[in-house]
N, C-alpha and C positions, 0 to 999 in steps of 0.2 A: 698047738693043736687042738688041743683038749679043749681048751677055753673057747676056742672060736666055735667046737661043735655045740658047747656047756649054752654060747650066747647064740646061738644059732636055732638051739632048740628052744629058747626060753624066748626067744621073738617069735617063733611059732606060736606057743602055747598064750602069749598076749593075745596074737594076731585072732585068734580062736575067741578068747575072752570078747574081743568087739564084735567080734562077725556074728556072733550068737546075739548077743545082747542087740546091738542096732539093727540086725537081722529082722528078729522078734518084735522090735519098737515098729519096723518101717512098715511089715506085712499089719499089725495091727492098727498104724493108723489108718490103713487105706482099707479093710474091713470096714473101720468105724466110720469113714468117710460115706461109705456107700449107705450102709446101716442109718445113716442121720438123713441122708438125701433119699433115700425111700422113704423115711416118714416124712421130710418136706413133703413130698410128689403125693403121700397118699391122704395126706392133710390138704395140698391144694387139687385133687381128683378127686376125691369123694363127694364135696358138695353136689359138685357138677354130674354125677352119674347118681345122686339122691335124686336132685332136681327132676332128670329125665325120667328114671323109675316112677319115681309118684305120677311125671305127666302121663306114663305112658298107661298106667294103671288108671288116674281119673280123669284124664284129658284138662286137669287144672293146672296150673304153674304157682308151686311151693317155693320159694325162694327160699336156701338155706346158706348157712354161714360154716367156716370150718371151728368156728368156737363160740361160744354160747356167752355172748359180753353183753349188757345194758347201755343203750344209750340213748341219749337224751331226744332223739327223733327217731323215727320208725326205721330200722335199717333193713328191712323188709320190705322195705318200698323198691320198687326199682331204679325209681329215681337216683336211689342212695346207697342200694344192693350195690353195683359192682366197684364202687368205689374203698367201701367198708371191706371189701371180699379181698380188693388188690390190698389192703390196711393190712388184714389180717394175716394174709399169706406172707407181705413184706414183713410183718412182726414176727413170724416164726423163721425167718432164713435168719434174720437178724440174732435173735434168741440162740437160734440152735449155732450161728458163726461165734457168738460171745463164749458160749459154753465149751463149744469143740475147742478153741481156740486158747481155754484158759487149762481146761483138763490136759492137753497134749503137750502144752509147755512144761505140764506137772510130769508128765510119763516121763518126758524129755530128761528134767532135771533129775528124776530118780532112777534112770537108766544109766544116765553119765555118771552120780554117785555110784550106781551098784557096781559098774566096770569098775572104777578107781577103787573101792573096795576087794572087787576080788584079784585085782591088782595087788592088791598092796598084799593081800593072802598068800599070793605066789611069792612074792621077794622074800615075806617073812619067812616061808615054807625053806627058802634055800638063803636064812639069814645065816645059820650056825651050820657051816661044814665040817671037816675029819683036818680039816687044812686053814681052818678062820682061828687068825690072832686074837689076840683080849682086845686089842688096838683097832683092828680091821671093824670088832663087832661093836665096840662102842661109835664107829664111827657110821657104820651102817643104819646102828639100832637109832641114831638119835635122829637121822633122815627119816625111819619109817615112824619115829614117833610125832617127829612134826608132819609127814603125813597123815597120818593118822587125824591128828589133831585140825588139821585144815577141812579133813572131810566133815568133821564134826560141826565145827563151824559153819560147812555147807548146808548141813543139816539144818542146823539152827536155825540158819535164812531165808529157807525153803519155808520151816517151821509158820515163823513169822508173816511167812508172805500168805501161806494158804489155810491156817488154822481156824480163824473164823469163816471164812467162804465154807469150808470142810464141814462146820458145824451147824450152818445151817443149810448143807446139805445136807447130811445125816436126816435134820430134823425132818425138813421138807420129802424129804426120799421118801418116810415111813409115812407121810400121809397122802404123798402122791400113788404110789404105791399100791396104801387101803384102796383109794378112793376108786382110781384106774380097775384094780380087781372088783370093785364093788358095783362100779359102771359095767363091767363085763359082762355079770353077771343077773343085772335087772334088764337089760338092753333087749329088745326082741328084733329089732332091727340088725341082720346081719351083718351089713354092707359099713354098719356103726360098730359094730362086735370089731369088727378086723381093724379096722382104724384104732381102738382103743385098745387091742391087744398088741398089735404094734407099737404104740407109745409107751405099753407095761413092759413088753421086751427092751425099749430104749432104755427107758427107766434103771432095769436092771441092769445091763451092760456097764451104763456108764456110773453108776454109785459100786457097780462088781470091780471096775479094772483103775479106779481112786483106791480101793482098798486092797487090790492085787499088786501095787504099785508100790503101795506102802509098807505092805508086807514083805515084799522081793527087797525094799530098803533096808528093813528090819534083820531078816537073817543075812543079808551080808555082812550087813557092820558086826555081826554076830560071830560071822564066820572068822573074825580076826582073832579070836581068843584060840578059838581050833588049830589055825594055822602058829603059832605061838607053838600051842603045844606038839605040836609034829614035828617041829623041827631037832635036829640032834643038841639040844640045850643038856640032857643027861650025860655027854662025854665031858661036857670043858667043867671053869670054873665055877664056884656058887656064885658068882657075881652073876654071871648072864642066865643063870636060873630063875634069879631073885630080880633081874631087870623086865623079863620076859612073864613072870608072873604078874608084875603090875600091868603089864599092858594085857595079861588075862581077866585081870580083877576089872579094867577098865572096860572092856568090850563085852564084859555080862552084862551092863548096861548098858540096850540097842538104843545107837540112833532112831530115831523114830519122827515121823507126822501124827499131829496130836491133832484132835476137832477141838481146838482153842481149851486144853489139857482134862475135858470132861472123858475121852473116849480116845483111844490108839488106833491108825489109820491101820488096819489089817483084814486078813477074810476074817478073824473073829468078832469083827465090829459090822462084815458086810449079814453074818450070820444075825446077829443082834439085833439089825434092822428087817431082818426079815421076819425075824421072829415079832416086834414091835408090830408090824406093819399088818401083822396076820391077828394081831390079839386086837389090835384097832378094827382092824374086820369083820372079824366074829362078832365084836363089839356092835359095830354099827348093824352089822345082820341081825344080830337079836334085836335092837331097839327099832328098827323098820318093821322086819318080819313075827317080832313076838318069840 
């Protein structure tokens, strides 16, 4: 009866872990879907509003496009403008879909590995009990080690897939945040300012959540050592403590995703990106305004 109660309690704890992580991921993806959709709509509607506003003031048609792109023809000619406008909007949608897909897969993989690390911590805490024999410990500990190694390999696979793109993301984000902030500073058209501010906020959200989930993965992997320390190893044979010590030593080296080895993907990296963007912004402002 006591064993059944323990199993039931363990199942409830595992369900809570699953529910917390999965519900947060689902809520975040919904919010980001709305944010990206609003951004696309703003770039879609903003040129039309500008055209109508300028016509209202000057009684002249001044055709505007969402993006400042050079074409081998006059893109503001009424013969070409509708096709160029639709092409730019379609390109914007495609880019947002690709970015969302890639980022959401990364978020999902990091969440899955984080859940597994939390479940592993829960199992390690109950690895050593008062009635645990040395034979049972060896069998269970071997399973925990194999589980831990599988999670390390999963993180390494994620690192191989995303490290290069994250490095490019880090570099481009610093430049984009700097240039967008500068555009917001120098633009006098309030409607254009709203679009650039929306783009700036979306860029910040995108790079923040990449760093956030990388940080979440790192912290959950380091929690394995804490779980090993909290189990009742001190009341057992020295063999138990030595094996748990090896697990704690290994978990002190966190599983992490990097920007191709140049920087760890965590919240510290996000602050560094903001710092670099501010430095570029201050330099650009000094060069332009003196």
